LUMKOLTOR-199337 format. One record per residue (C-alpha): x, y, z; residue in one letter; residue number from 0. Coordinates in Angstrom, 1 decimal, always signed. Example, Ala and Ser with C-alpha at 12.3 -4.5 7.8 and 13.67 -1.06 7.14 Angstrom:
2
NODE      px      py      pz  aa    i
NODE   +12.3    -4.5    +7.8   A    0
NODE   +13.7    -1.1    +7.1   S    1
***
This chain:
116
NODE      px      py      pz  aa    i
NODE    -0.1    +0.1    +0.3   M    0
NODE    +1.2    +3.4    -0.3   S    1
NODE    +1.4    +6.2    +1.6   Q    2
NODE    -1.0    +7.9    -0.5   D    3
NODE    -3.6    +5.2    -0.1   N    4
NODE    -3.3    +5.3    +4.0   N    5
NODE    -6.7    +3.4    +5.2   P    6
NODE    -6.7    +5.5    +8.5   K    7
NODE    -6.3    +9.1    +6.2   A    8
NODE    -8.6   +11.5    +6.0   V    9
NODE    -8.3   +12.8    +2.2   Y   10
NODE   -10.8   +15.8    +1.0   L   11
NODE   -10.5   +15.4    -3.1   F   12
NODE   -11.6   +18.7    -4.7   T   13
NODE   -11.1   +20.9    -7.7   M   14
NODE   -10.0   +24.6    -7.7   P   15
NODE   -13.0   +27.1    -8.7   Q   16
NODE   -13.7   +27.3   -12.1   Q   17
NODE   -15.7   +29.5   -14.7   F   18
NODE   -16.3   +27.6   -17.9   P   19
NODE   -18.1   +30.0   -19.6   C   20
NODE   -16.3   +33.3   -18.4   G   21
NODE   -16.7   +34.9   -15.2   P   22
NODE   -19.8   +36.4   -14.7   G   23
NODE   -21.5   +34.5   -18.0   S   24
NODE   -25.4   +34.1   -17.8   A   25
NODE   -25.1   +30.3   -19.5   C   26
NODE   -24.0   +28.7   -16.3   C   27
NODE   -22.1   +29.6   -13.7   G   28
NODE   -18.8   +28.7   -11.1   P   29
NODE   -18.0   +24.7   -10.8   I   30
NODE   -15.3   +23.7    -8.2   G   31
NODE   -14.6   +24.9    -4.6   Q   32
NODE   -13.7   +27.9    -3.2   T   33
NODE   -10.2   +28.1    -1.6   E   34
NODE   -12.3   +29.5    +1.4   E   35
NODE   -14.6   +26.5    +1.6   E   36
NODE   -11.6   +23.9    +0.7   I   37
NODE   -10.1   +25.1    +3.2   Q   38
NODE   -13.1   +25.3    +5.8   K   39
NODE   -13.9   +21.9    +5.3   L   40
NODE   -10.2   +20.9    +6.0   K   41
NODE   -10.3   +22.5    +9.3   E   42
NODE   -13.5   +22.0   +10.8   S   43
NODE   -12.4   +17.9   +10.1   L   44
NODE    -8.8   +19.0   +11.6   E   45
NODE   -10.0   +20.7   +14.5   K   46
NODE   -13.8   +18.5   +15.4   E   47
NODE   -12.3   +15.5   +15.0   L   48
NODE    -8.2   +15.4   +15.6   G   49
NODE    -7.2   +13.8   +12.0   V   50
NODE    -5.2   +15.0    +9.5   S   51
NODE    -7.0   +15.9    +6.7   V   52
NODE    -5.0   +16.0    +3.4   E   53
NODE    -6.4   +17.7    +0.3   V   54
NODE    -5.9   +16.5    -3.4   K   55
NODE    -6.9   +18.2    -6.3   N   56
NODE    -9.0   +15.5    -8.8   V   57
NODE    -7.6   +17.5   -11.9   I   58
NODE    -3.6   +17.4   -10.6   K   59
NODE    -2.0   +14.0   -12.5   G   60
NODE    +0.5   +13.4   -10.0   E   61
NODE    -2.6   +14.2    -6.8   D   62
NODE    -4.2   +11.4    -8.4   M   63
NODE    -2.1    +8.9    -9.2   R   64
NODE    -3.0    +6.3    -6.2   A   65
NODE    -6.6    +7.4    -6.1   F   66
NODE    -7.9    +5.5    -9.1   R   67
NODE   -11.4    +4.8    -7.7   S   68
NODE   -11.7    +8.9    -6.9   I   69
NODE   -10.8    +9.6   -10.1   L   70
NODE   -13.2    +7.2   -11.6   G   71
NODE   -16.2    +8.8    -9.8   I   72
NODE   -15.0   +11.9   -10.8   F   73
NODE   -14.8   +11.1   -14.4   R   74
NODE   -17.9    +9.6   -13.8   T   75
NODE   -20.5   +12.4   -12.4   F   76
NODE   -18.3   +15.3   -12.8   G   77
NODE   -17.9   +18.9   -10.7   P   78
NODE   -21.1   +17.8    -9.3   M   79
NODE   -19.1   +14.9    -7.5   S   80
NODE   -16.7   +17.6    -5.4   L   81
NODE   -16.0   +17.3    -3.1   P   82
NODE   -15.3   +14.0    -1.8   I   83
NODE   -14.0   +13.1    +1.5   I   84
NODE   -12.4    +9.4    +1.8   S   85
NODE   -11.3    +7.4    +4.8   I   86
NODE    -8.5    +5.6    +3.2   G   87
NODE    -9.9    +4.5    -0.5   E   88
NODE   -13.8    +4.5    +1.4   E   89
NODE   -16.0    +7.7    +0.1   I   90
NODE   -17.7    +8.7    +3.0   V   91
NODE   -18.8   +11.7    +1.2   S   92
NODE   -20.0   +13.1    -1.8   M   93
NODE   -21.2   +16.2    -2.7   G   94
NODE   -21.0   +19.8    -1.0   N   95
NODE   -21.8   +19.0    +2.8   P   96
NODE   -21.7   +21.5    +5.3   T   97
NODE   -18.5   +21.6    +7.6   P   98
NODE   -21.1   +19.7   +10.4   E   99
NODE   -22.9   +17.4    +8.1   E  100
NODE   -19.1   +16.7    +7.0   A  101
NODE   -17.4   +16.1   +10.4   V  102
NODE   -20.4   +13.9   +11.9   A  103
NODE   -20.0   +11.4    +8.8   V  104
NODE   -16.7   +11.0    +9.0   V  105
NODE   -16.9   +11.3   +13.0   R  106
NODE   -19.6    +7.7   +12.5   E  107
NODE   -16.9    +6.5   +10.0   T  108
NODE   -13.3    +6.7   +12.3   L  109
NODE   -16.8    +5.6   +15.5   T  110
NODE   -17.2    +2.2   +13.7   E  111
NODE   -13.3    +1.3   +12.4   K  112
NODE   -12.8    +2.0   +16.3   G  113
NODE   -10.2    +4.7   +15.4   I  114
NODE   -11.8    +7.6   +17.4   L  115
***
């Protein structure tokens, strides 16, 4: 198992916010997460649960080399699947949870695994 694939590690898979039709375009809105959204989610998980959260950018090849299943989900469902939160390879959340929802689902999963 590679270091990037630690079964106890909490990973946050995101995509920096982009404007596919251009900023201010009326045809579609932004996709991805702002730096503030990513940071707030990461800090909430770390502070509330005492875990280390590693942020991975799904469009960066070197970040995703060890996470082919996550990349497959992103390719299938697109930006709406993000952020994806996993513990090791187990996906515990997809979509855009509030920090409180993310903490609750990660806490439940870590408790079930006997890690918390």
